[in-house]
A tleap script that builds the chain and sets N, CA, C and O, in Angstrom:
source leaprc.protein.ff14SB
mol = sequence {
  NMET LYS GLU SER VAL LEU LYS THR LYS SER
  TYR VAL PHE ALA ILE HIE ILE VAL LYS LEU
  SER GLN LEU LEU ILE SER GLU LYS LYS GLU
  TYR VAL LEU SER LYS GLN LEU LEU ARG SER
  GLY THR ALA ILE GLY ALA LEU ILE ARG GLU
  ALA GLU PHE ALA GLN SER LYS LYS ASP PHE
  VAL ASN LYS MET SER ILE SER LEU LYS GLU
  ALA ASN GLU THR GLN TYR TRP LEU ASP LEU
  LEU LYS ASP THR ASN TYR MET GLU THR LYS
  ASN HIE GLU PHE LEU MET ASN GLN CYS LYS
  GLU LEU THR ALA MET LEU VAL SER SER ILE
  LYS THR THR LYS SER ARG CMET
}
set mol.1.N position { 257.642 171.660 184.822 }
set mol.1.CA position { 257.787 171.434 183.276 }
set mol.1.C position { 259.022 172.465 183.208 }
set mol.1.O position { 260.149 172.196 182.792 }
set mol.2.N position { 258.576 173.689 183.698 }
set mol.2.CA position { 259.218 175.202 183.468 }
set mol.2.C position { 260.715 174.804 184.177 }
set mol.2.O position { 261.761 174.891 183.533 }
set mol.3.N position { 260.671 174.386 185.493 }
set mol.3.CA position { 262.093 173.898 186.202 }
set mol.3.C position { 262.872 173.086 185.535 }
set mol.3.O position { 264.086 173.259 185.431 }
set mol.4.N position { 262.211 172.100 185.010 }
set mol.4.CA position { 263.367 171.041 184.138 }
set mol.4.C position { 263.650 171.830 182.724 }
set mol.4.O position { 264.778 171.592 182.295 }
set mol.5.N position { 263.156 172.392 182.208 }
set mol.5.CA position { 263.708 173.251 181.019 }
set mol.5.C position { 264.939 174.093 181.616 }
set mol.5.O position { 266.049 174.210 181.096 }
set mol.6.N position { 264.536 174.601 182.714 }
set mol.6.CA position { 265.534 175.581 183.135 }
set mol.6.C position { 266.787 174.584 183.887 }
set mol.6.O position { 267.924 174.641 183.418 }
set mol.7.N position { 266.607 174.037 184.604 }
set mol.7.CA position { 267.440 172.818 184.840 }
set mol.7.C position { 268.166 172.268 183.597 }
set mol.7.O position { 269.391 172.273 183.719 }
set mol.8.N position { 267.774 171.879 182.636 }
set mol.8.CA position { 268.636 171.487 181.402 }
set mol.8.C position { 269.054 172.807 180.705 }
set mol.8.O position { 270.270 172.733 180.532 }
set mol.9.N position { 268.765 173.516 180.419 }
set mol.9.CA position { 269.452 174.761 179.796 }
set mol.9.C position { 270.485 175.442 180.541 }
set mol.9.O position { 271.434 175.933 179.930 }
set mol.10.N position { 270.378 175.542 182.093 }
set mol.10.CA position { 271.453 175.826 183.004 }
set mol.10.C position { 272.432 175.019 182.721 }
set mol.10.O position { 273.532 175.457 182.385 }
set mol.11.N position { 272.156 173.660 182.823 }
set mol.11.CA position { 273.346 172.471 182.369 }
set mol.11.C position { 274.420 172.572 181.406 }
set mol.11.O position { 275.647 172.612 181.502 }
set mol.12.N position { 273.584 172.601 180.436 }
set mol.12.CA position { 274.178 172.708 178.941 }
set mol.12.C position { 274.823 174.155 178.870 }
set mol.12.O position { 275.945 174.115 178.366 }
set mol.13.N position { 274.393 175.460 179.253 }
set mol.13.CA position { 275.113 176.382 179.626 }
set mol.13.C position { 276.291 176.355 180.346 }
set mol.13.O position { 277.240 177.129 180.213 }
set mol.14.N position { 276.175 175.319 181.204 }
set mol.14.CA position { 277.637 175.533 182.317 }
set mol.14.C position { 278.527 174.431 181.449 }
set mol.14.O position { 279.675 174.323 181.880 }
set mol.15.N position { 278.233 173.647 180.378 }
set mol.15.CA position { 278.972 172.962 179.814 }
set mol.15.C position { 279.646 173.723 178.556 }
set mol.15.O position { 280.577 173.205 177.940 }
set mol.16.N position { 279.116 174.977 178.218 }
set mol.16.CA position { 279.548 175.549 176.980 }
set mol.16.C position { 280.716 176.453 177.727 }
set mol.16.O position { 281.802 176.685 177.195 }
set mol.17.N position { 280.298 176.973 179.155 }
set mol.17.CA position { 281.335 177.558 180.024 }
set mol.17.C position { 282.404 177.028 180.199 }
set mol.17.O position { 283.471 177.547 179.871 }
set mol.18.N position { 282.301 176.064 180.668 }
set mol.18.CA position { 283.516 174.944 180.772 }
set mol.18.C position { 284.627 175.066 179.927 }
set mol.18.O position { 285.849 175.127 180.062 }
set mol.19.N position { 283.653 175.084 178.835 }
set mol.19.CA position { 284.472 174.566 177.273 }
set mol.19.C position { 284.896 175.952 176.881 }
set mol.19.O position { 285.831 175.945 176.080 }
set mol.20.N position { 284.458 177.137 177.231 }
set mol.20.CA position { 285.238 178.629 176.870 }
set mol.20.C position { 285.912 179.002 177.980 }
set mol.20.O position { 286.686 179.952 177.867 }
set mol.21.N position { 285.796 178.480 179.005 }
set mol.21.CA position { 287.171 178.391 180.333 }
set mol.21.C position { 288.513 177.715 179.771 }
set mol.21.O position { 289.589 178.240 179.484 }
set mol.22.N position { 288.204 176.719 179.723 }
set mol.22.CA position { 289.457 175.922 178.788 }
set mol.22.C position { 290.171 176.202 177.886 }
set mol.22.O position { 291.390 176.032 177.848 }
set mol.23.N position { 289.304 176.783 176.843 }
set mol.23.CA position { 289.882 177.625 175.683 }
set mol.23.C position { 290.576 178.719 176.127 }
set mol.23.O position { 291.781 178.785 175.883 }
set mol.24.N position { 289.959 179.694 176.812 }
set mol.24.CA position { 290.857 180.746 177.490 }
set mol.24.C position { 292.211 180.340 177.940 }
set mol.24.O position { 293.257 180.823 177.506 }
set mol.25.N position { 292.114 179.442 178.817 }
set mol.25.CA position { 293.190 179.122 179.493 }
set mol.25.C position { 294.309 178.644 178.309 }
set mol.25.O position { 295.370 179.233 178.100 }
set mol.26.N position { 293.909 177.641 177.702 }
set mol.26.CA position { 294.613 176.499 176.553 }
set mol.26.C position { 295.242 177.538 175.836 }
set mol.26.O position { 296.420 177.719 176.143 }
set mol.27.N position { 294.644 178.464 174.728 }
set mol.27.CA position { 294.899 179.011 174.128 }
set mol.27.C position { 295.243 180.678 173.984 }
set mol.27.O position { 295.975 181.299 173.215 }
set mol.28.N position { 294.549 181.001 174.858 }
set mol.28.CA position { 294.709 182.667 175.412 }
set mol.28.C position { 295.341 182.901 176.452 }
set mol.28.O position { 295.327 184.082 176.800 }
set mol.29.N position { 296.052 182.001 177.256 }
set mol.29.CA position { 296.400 181.788 178.533 }
set mol.29.C position { 296.480 182.943 179.429 }
set mol.29.O position { 297.374 183.509 180.058 }
set mol.30.N position { 294.634 183.154 179.179 }
set mol.30.CA position { 293.921 184.013 180.148 }
set mol.30.C position { 293.416 183.112 181.471 }
set mol.30.O position { 292.670 182.156 181.262 }
set mol.31.N position { 293.791 183.402 182.683 }
set mol.31.CA position { 293.220 182.769 183.829 }
set mol.31.C position { 292.443 183.206 184.696 }
set mol.31.O position { 291.550 182.559 185.242 }
set mol.32.N position { 292.785 184.576 184.926 }
set mol.32.CA position { 292.024 185.488 185.955 }
set mol.32.C position { 290.401 185.153 185.869 }
set mol.32.O position { 289.699 184.451 186.597 }
set mol.33.N position { 289.981 186.188 184.309 }
set mol.33.CA position { 288.696 186.430 183.943 }
set mol.33.C position { 288.020 185.088 183.754 }
set mol.33.O position { 286.876 184.870 184.154 }
set mol.34.N position { 288.838 184.121 183.072 }
set mol.34.CA position { 288.261 182.782 183.134 }
set mol.34.C position { 287.788 181.744 184.073 }
set mol.34.O position { 286.998 180.811 183.929 }
set mol.35.N position { 288.476 182.158 185.060 }
set mol.35.CA position { 287.939 181.549 186.350 }
set mol.35.C position { 286.801 182.250 187.159 }
set mol.35.O position { 286.044 181.599 187.879 }
set mol.36.N position { 286.708 183.662 187.006 }
set mol.36.CA position { 285.459 184.139 187.260 }
set mol.36.C position { 284.374 183.725 186.396 }
set mol.36.O position { 283.353 183.237 186.880 }
set mol.37.N position { 284.501 183.860 185.347 }
set mol.37.CA position { 283.874 183.530 184.408 }
set mol.37.C position { 282.971 182.080 184.583 }
set mol.37.O position { 281.753 181.903 184.560 }
set mol.38.N position { 284.123 181.113 184.769 }
set mol.38.CA position { 283.555 179.842 185.127 }
set mol.38.C position { 282.748 179.385 186.753 }
set mol.38.O position { 281.977 178.504 187.134 }
set mol.39.N position { 283.456 180.558 187.361 }
set mol.39.CA position { 282.419 180.118 189.053 }
set mol.39.C position { 281.072 180.873 188.666 }
set mol.39.O position { 280.013 180.376 189.049 }
set mol.40.N position { 281.063 181.909 188.013 }
set mol.40.CA position { 279.612 182.480 187.821 }
set mol.40.C position { 278.718 181.580 186.917 }
set mol.40.O position { 277.603 181.132 187.186 }
set mol.41.N position { 279.370 181.434 185.916 }
set mol.41.CA position { 278.378 180.811 184.874 }
set mol.41.C position { 278.148 179.532 185.345 }
set mol.41.O position { 276.944 179.275 185.332 }
set mol.42.N position { 278.956 178.486 185.824 }
set mol.42.CA position { 278.175 177.215 186.701 }
set mol.42.C position { 277.486 177.202 187.671 }
set mol.42.O position { 276.732 176.252 187.880 }
set mol.43.N position { 277.584 178.406 188.629 }
set mol.43.CA position { 276.955 178.512 189.646 }
set mol.43.C position { 275.256 178.665 189.146 }
set mol.43.O position { 274.350 178.099 189.758 }
set mol.44.N position { 275.082 179.354 188.184 }
set mol.44.CA position { 273.567 178.915 187.738 }
set mol.44.C position { 272.944 177.917 187.812 }
set mol.44.O position { 271.802 177.821 188.260 }
set mol.45.N position { 273.759 176.872 187.291 }
set mol.45.CA position { 272.509 175.717 187.178 }
set mol.45.C position { 272.746 175.047 189.066 }
set mol.45.O position { 271.827 174.737 189.823 }
set mol.46.N position { 274.147 175.001 189.352 }
set mol.46.CA position { 274.245 174.702 190.879 }
set mol.46.C position { 273.216 175.006 191.319 }
set mol.46.O position { 272.398 174.174 191.712 }
set mol.47.N position { 273.022 176.334 191.350 }
set mol.47.CA position { 271.815 177.317 192.375 }
set mol.47.C position { 270.189 176.342 191.949 }
set mol.47.O position { 269.356 175.780 192.659 }
set mol.48.N position { 270.285 176.472 190.917 }
set mol.48.CA position { 268.897 175.883 190.499 }
set mol.48.C position { 268.915 174.443 190.864 }
set mol.48.O position { 267.766 174.024 191.003 }
set mol.49.N position { 269.458 173.909 190.985 }
set mol.49.CA position { 269.601 172.476 191.645 }
set mol.49.C position { 269.422 172.430 193.152 }
set mol.49.O position { 268.749 171.575 193.728 }
set mol.50.N position { 269.937 173.206 193.616 }
set mol.50.CA position { 269.936 173.585 195.033 }
set mol.50.C position { 268.271 174.027 195.199 }
set mol.50.O position { 267.691 173.657 196.219 }
set mol.51.N position { 267.669 174.676 194.362 }
set mol.51.CA position { 266.495 175.216 194.736 }
set mol.51.C position { 265.549 174.041 194.647 }
set mol.51.O position { 264.470 174.001 195.240 }
set mol.52.N position { 266.041 173.057 193.841 }
set mol.52.CA position { 264.845 171.755 193.526 }
set mol.52.C position { 264.682 171.318 195.039 }
set mol.52.O position { 263.495 171.101 195.281 }
set mol.53.N position { 265.399 171.147 195.988 }
set mol.53.CA position { 265.298 170.545 197.209 }
set mol.53.C position { 265.004 171.666 198.399 }
set mol.53.O position { 265.194 171.225 199.533 }
set mol.54.N position { 264.643 172.816 198.330 }
set mol.54.CA position { 264.492 173.884 198.984 }
set mol.54.C position { 263.474 173.732 199.927 }
set mol.54.O position { 262.381 173.208 199.711 }
set mol.55.N position { 263.952 174.312 201.211 }
set mol.55.CA position { 262.641 173.742 202.358 }
set mol.55.C position { 261.623 174.812 202.324 }
set mol.55.O position { 260.653 174.702 203.075 }
set mol.56.N position { 261.705 175.607 201.716 }
set mol.56.CA position { 260.274 176.107 201.690 }
set mol.56.C position { 260.350 177.202 200.214 }
set mol.56.O position { 261.369 177.413 199.557 }
set mol.57.N position { 259.140 177.714 199.984 }
set mol.57.CA position { 258.927 178.684 199.158 }
set mol.57.C position { 259.936 180.011 198.884 }
set mol.57.O position { 260.441 180.384 197.825 }
set mol.58.N position { 260.016 180.468 199.971 }
set mol.58.CA position { 260.975 181.635 200.753 }
set mol.58.C position { 262.383 180.819 199.937 }
set mol.58.O position { 262.874 181.067 198.836 }
set mol.59.N position { 262.698 179.972 200.771 }
set mol.59.CA position { 264.265 179.353 200.289 }
set mol.59.C position { 264.216 179.205 198.983 }
set mol.59.O position { 264.936 180.001 198.380 }
set mol.60.N position { 263.557 178.386 198.264 }
set mol.60.CA position { 263.471 178.548 196.686 }
set mol.60.C position { 263.793 179.792 195.793 }
set mol.60.O position { 264.520 179.899 194.805 }
set mol.61.N position { 262.894 180.840 196.567 }
set mol.61.CA position { 263.169 182.004 195.865 }
set mol.61.C position { 264.146 182.553 196.271 }
set mol.61.O position { 264.376 183.550 195.586 }
set mol.62.N position { 265.085 182.358 197.311 }
set mol.62.CA position { 266.485 182.901 197.648 }
set mol.62.C position { 267.464 182.143 196.760 }
set mol.62.O position { 268.326 182.641 196.035 }
set mol.63.N position { 267.163 180.750 196.954 }
set mol.63.CA position { 268.293 180.287 195.683 }
set mol.63.C position { 267.942 180.572 194.206 }
set mol.63.O position { 268.914 180.826 193.494 }
set mol.64.N position { 266.827 180.575 193.668 }
set mol.64.CA position { 266.896 181.323 192.307 }
set mol.64.C position { 267.171 182.388 192.366 }
set mol.64.O position { 267.905 182.626 191.407 }
set mol.65.N position { 266.942 183.687 193.252 }
set mol.65.CA position { 267.491 184.979 193.309 }
set mol.65.C position { 268.834 184.666 192.999 }
set mol.65.O position { 269.189 184.846 191.834 }
set mol.66.N position { 269.518 184.300 193.691 }
set mol.66.CA position { 270.944 184.042 193.885 }
set mol.66.C position { 271.525 183.490 192.464 }
set mol.66.O position { 272.407 184.153 191.917 }
set mol.67.N position { 271.113 182.450 191.934 }
set mol.67.CA position { 271.037 182.079 190.690 }
set mol.67.C position { 271.052 183.147 189.559 }
set mol.67.O position { 271.866 183.256 188.641 }
set mol.68.N position { 269.686 184.100 189.908 }
set mol.68.CA position { 269.708 185.283 189.009 }
set mol.68.C position { 270.866 186.539 188.764 }
set mol.68.O position { 271.256 187.283 187.865 }
set mol.69.N position { 271.129 186.239 190.198 }
set mol.69.CA position { 272.804 187.411 190.653 }
set mol.69.C position { 273.942 186.809 189.312 }
set mol.69.O position { 274.235 187.301 188.222 }
set mol.70.N position { 274.345 185.612 189.968 }
set mol.70.CA position { 275.089 184.893 189.078 }
set mol.70.C position { 275.007 184.944 187.397 }
set mol.70.O position { 275.995 185.074 186.675 }
set mol.71.N position { 273.712 184.822 186.962 }
set mol.71.CA position { 273.391 185.226 185.826 }
set mol.71.C position { 273.866 186.264 185.140 }
set mol.71.O position { 274.430 186.279 184.046 }
set mol.72.N position { 273.562 187.236 185.954 }
set mol.72.CA position { 273.937 189.125 185.755 }
set mol.72.C position { 275.571 189.023 185.488 }
set mol.72.O position { 276.270 189.263 184.504 }
set mol.73.N position { 275.824 188.589 186.731 }
set mol.73.CA position { 277.474 188.382 186.862 }
set mol.73.C position { 278.011 187.954 185.489 }
set mol.73.O position { 278.493 188.767 184.699 }
set mol.74.N position { 277.903 186.605 185.235 }
set mol.74.CA position { 278.074 186.007 184.144 }
set mol.74.C position { 277.722 186.886 182.788 }
set mol.74.O position { 278.451 186.502 181.874 }
set mol.75.N position { 277.144 187.574 182.518 }
set mol.75.CA position { 277.044 188.515 181.579 }
set mol.75.C position { 277.980 189.902 181.430 }
set mol.75.O position { 278.283 190.617 180.474 }
set mol.76.N position { 278.232 189.914 182.629 }
set mol.76.CA position { 279.326 190.892 182.857 }
set mol.76.C position { 280.789 190.391 182.241 }
set mol.76.O position { 281.413 190.920 181.321 }
set mol.77.N position { 281.135 189.275 182.978 }
set mol.77.CA position { 282.322 188.480 182.250 }
set mol.77.C position { 282.459 188.229 180.941 }
set mol.77.O position { 283.579 188.235 180.431 }
set mol.78.N position { 281.164 187.937 180.111 }
set mol.78.CA position { 281.152 187.438 179.042 }
set mol.78.C position { 281.497 188.613 178.126 }
set mol.78.O position { 282.230 188.527 177.141 }
set mol.79.N position { 280.644 190.169 178.735 }
set mol.79.CA position { 280.948 191.178 177.604 }
set mol.79.C position { 282.716 191.972 177.913 }
set mol.79.O position { 283.493 192.631 177.222 }
set mol.80.N position { 282.714 191.517 179.123 }
set mol.80.CA position { 284.495 192.244 179.162 }
set mol.80.C position { 285.448 191.266 178.747 }
set mol.80.O position { 286.623 191.630 178.679 }
set mol.81.N position { 285.091 189.850 178.399 }
set mol.81.CA position { 286.204 189.325 177.531 }
set mol.81.C position { 285.927 189.635 175.994 }
set mol.81.O position { 286.796 189.884 175.158 }
set mol.82.N position { 284.693 189.578 175.799 }
set mol.82.CA position { 284.353 190.519 174.012 }
set mol.82.C position { 284.996 191.694 174.259 }
set mol.82.O position { 286.041 191.715 173.608 }
set mol.83.N position { 284.837 192.718 174.931 }
set mol.83.CA position { 285.566 193.952 174.718 }
set mol.83.C position { 286.873 193.734 175.080 }
set mol.83.O position { 287.427 194.655 174.479 }
set mol.84.N position { 287.844 193.062 175.728 }
set mol.84.CA position { 288.928 192.972 175.672 }
set mol.84.C position { 289.682 191.684 174.592 }
set mol.84.O position { 290.724 191.046 174.746 }
set mol.85.N position { 288.876 191.661 173.727 }
set mol.85.CA position { 289.462 190.708 172.411 }
set mol.85.C position { 289.886 189.386 172.822 }
set mol.85.O position { 290.727 188.743 172.195 }
set mol.86.N position { 289.251 188.934 173.980 }
set mol.86.CA position { 289.586 187.154 174.658 }
set mol.86.C position { 288.619 186.455 173.842 }
set mol.86.O position { 288.846 185.255 173.689 }
set mol.87.N position { 287.430 187.009 173.197 }
set mol.87.CA position { 286.528 186.401 172.840 }
set mol.87.C position { 285.750 186.773 171.717 }
set mol.87.O position { 284.964 187.685 171.973 }
set mol.88.N position { 285.716 186.273 170.331 }
set mol.88.CA position { 284.680 186.432 169.340 }
set mol.88.C position { 283.423 186.799 169.444 }
set mol.88.O position { 282.610 186.199 170.147 }
set mol.89.N position { 283.129 187.939 168.668 }
set mol.89.CA position { 281.440 188.460 168.886 }
set mol.89.C position { 280.944 186.970 168.547 }
set mol.89.O position { 280.799 186.577 169.704 }
set mol.90.N position { 280.643 186.051 167.873 }
set mol.90.CA position { 279.810 185.234 167.445 }
set mol.90.C position { 279.704 184.238 168.486 }
set mol.90.O position { 278.607 183.769 168.792 }
set mol.91.N position { 280.951 183.830 169.138 }
set mol.91.CA position { 280.766 183.383 170.574 }
set mol.91.C position { 280.052 184.045 171.856 }
set mol.91.O position { 279.499 183.473 172.794 }
set mol.92.N position { 280.205 185.234 171.651 }
set mol.92.CA position { 279.729 186.012 172.485 }
set mol.92.C position { 278.484 186.276 172.601 }
set mol.92.O position { 277.854 186.328 173.658 }
set mol.93.N position { 277.913 186.529 171.069 }
set mol.93.CA position { 276.288 186.872 171.120 }
set mol.93.C position { 275.743 185.054 171.459 }
set mol.93.O position { 274.706 184.891 172.101 }
set mol.94.N position { 276.248 184.278 171.147 }
set mol.94.CA position { 275.518 182.902 171.321 }
set mol.94.C position { 275.555 182.493 172.874 }
set mol.94.O position { 274.510 181.977 173.272 }
set mol.95.N position { 276.595 182.639 173.828 }
set mol.95.CA position { 276.705 182.464 175.090 }
set mol.95.C position { 275.525 183.651 175.687 }
set mol.95.O position { 274.554 183.176 176.277 }
set mol.96.N position { 275.594 184.954 175.558 }
set mol.96.CA position { 274.769 185.587 175.925 }
set mol.96.C position { 273.436 185.652 175.429 }
set mol.96.O position { 272.575 186.353 175.962 }
set mol.97.N position { 273.257 185.007 174.512 }
set mol.97.CA position { 271.600 184.700 174.220 }
set mol.97.C position { 271.311 183.598 175.083 }
set mol.97.O position { 270.122 183.450 175.369 }
set mol.98.N position { 271.980 182.946 175.470 }
set mol.98.CA position { 271.591 181.705 176.565 }
set mol.98.C position { 271.647 182.046 177.569 }
set mol.98.O position { 270.848 181.522 178.345 }
set mol.99.N position { 272.667 183.167 178.160 }
set mol.99.CA position { 272.562 183.443 179.570 }
set mol.99.C position { 271.246 184.446 179.481 }
set mol.99.O position { 270.464 184.269 180.415 }
set mol.100.N position { 270.868 185.442 178.550 }
set mol.100.CA position { 269.735 186.372 178.605 }
set mol.100.C position { 268.204 185.305 178.574 }
set mol.100.O position { 267.122 185.834 178.827 }
set mol.101.N position { 268.271 184.107 178.309 }
set mol.101.CA position { 267.087 183.361 178.193 }
set mol.101.C position { 267.201 182.518 179.541 }
set mol.101.O position { 266.217 181.865 179.890 }
set mol.102.N position { 268.204 182.507 180.208 }
set mol.102.CA position { 268.221 181.835 181.706 }
set mol.102.C position { 267.694 182.863 182.503 }
set mol.102.O position { 266.867 182.668 183.394 }
set mol.103.N position { 268.185 184.015 182.178 }
set mol.103.CA position { 267.991 185.276 183.290 }
set mol.103.C position { 266.150 185.420 182.956 }
set mol.103.O position { 265.413 185.525 183.936 }
set mol.104.N position { 265.709 185.415 181.931 }
set mol.104.CA position { 264.562 185.837 181.638 }
set mol.104.C position { 263.308 184.511 182.295 }
set mol.104.O position { 262.177 184.800 182.686 }
set mol.105.N position { 263.831 183.240 182.268 }
set mol.105.CA position { 263.161 181.896 182.890 }
set mol.105.C position { 263.389 182.185 184.580 }
set mol.105.O position { 262.473 181.941 185.364 }
set mol.106.N position { 264.588 182.678 185.003 }
set mol.106.CA position { 264.765 182.692 186.717 }
set mol.106.C position { 263.705 183.944 187.284 }
set mol.106.O position { 263.018 183.818 188.297 }
set mol.107.N position { 263.724 185.098 186.464 }
set mol.107.CA position { 262.877 185.919 186.755 }
set mol.107.C position { 261.187 185.717 186.568 }
set mol.107.O position { 260.226 186.261 187.112 }
set mol.108.N position { 261.277 184.971 185.831 }
set mol.108.CA position { 259.850 184.293 185.704 }
set mol.108.C position { 259.405 183.178 186.529 }
set mol.108.O position { 258.242 182.793 186.656 }
set mol.109.N position { 260.354 182.743 187.025 }
set mol.109.CA position { 259.897 181.752 187.747 }
set mol.109.C position { 259.773 182.217 189.488 }
set mol.109.O position { 258.949 181.765 190.284 }
set mol.110.N position { 260.782 183.180 189.755 }
set mol.110.CA position { 260.466 183.728 190.908 }
set mol.110.C position { 259.410 184.839 191.183 }
set mol.110.O position { 258.824 185.058 192.244 }
set mol.111.N position { 259.317 185.365 190.225 }
set mol.111.CA position { 257.765 185.729 190.166 }
set mol.111.C position { 256.688 184.899 190.128 }
set mol.111.O position { 255.887 184.975 191.060 }
set mol.112.N position { 256.515 184.186 189.319 }
set mol.112.CA position { 255.543 183.195 189.503 }
set mol.112.C position { 255.470 182.668 191.451 }
set mol.112.O position { 254.454 182.712 192.144 }
set mol.113.N position { 256.606 182.298 191.824 }
set mol.113.CA position { 256.835 181.584 193.001 }
set mol.113.C position { 256.324 182.686 193.700 }
set mol.113.O position { 255.276 182.327 194.237 }
set mol.114.N position { 256.568 183.830 193.938 }
set mol.114.CA position { 256.401 185.043 195.002 }
set mol.114.C position { 254.746 185.224 194.923 }
set mol.114.O position { 254.142 185.473 195.966 }
set mol.115.N position { 254.009 185.090 193.631 }
set mol.115.CA position { 252.712 185.320 193.504 }
set mol.115.C position { 251.764 184.234 194.248 }
set mol.115.O position { 250.561 184.228 194.507 }
set mol.116.N position { 252.730 183.397 194.460 }
set mol.116.CA position { 251.624 181.812 195.132 }
set mol.116.C position { 252.260 182.022 196.554 }
set mol.116.O position { 252.106 180.967 197.169 }
set mol.117.N position { 252.921 182.964 197.341 }
set mol.117.CA position { 253.397 183.044 198.499 }
set mol.117.C position { 252.440 183.446 199.305 }
set mol.117.O position { 252.668 183.600 200.505 }
savepdb mol mol.pdb
quit
């Protein structure tokens, strides 16, 4: 159940990131930071999907750990976009809360899997 929720939440988050990236490009004419955000923000869910079919628990933990790194990087880009006035505080808080929730779920999933290895 937990992985299913994580999978769904990461997909919804990726959709928000894609829409933000599109907005940054079309309205703010910001191309570099938005591409970095798009890459890391969508990688979270992609790696979770990869982990679904991991070859072993070690492979699962590895993929989930990389997803966790991408979530951390995404938080960096979100902060940078807010602090350089490319993003409104309200939107930043919404996406940051989603990203922090994903981060907590990833940490929990990794810890649980490691404890069963």
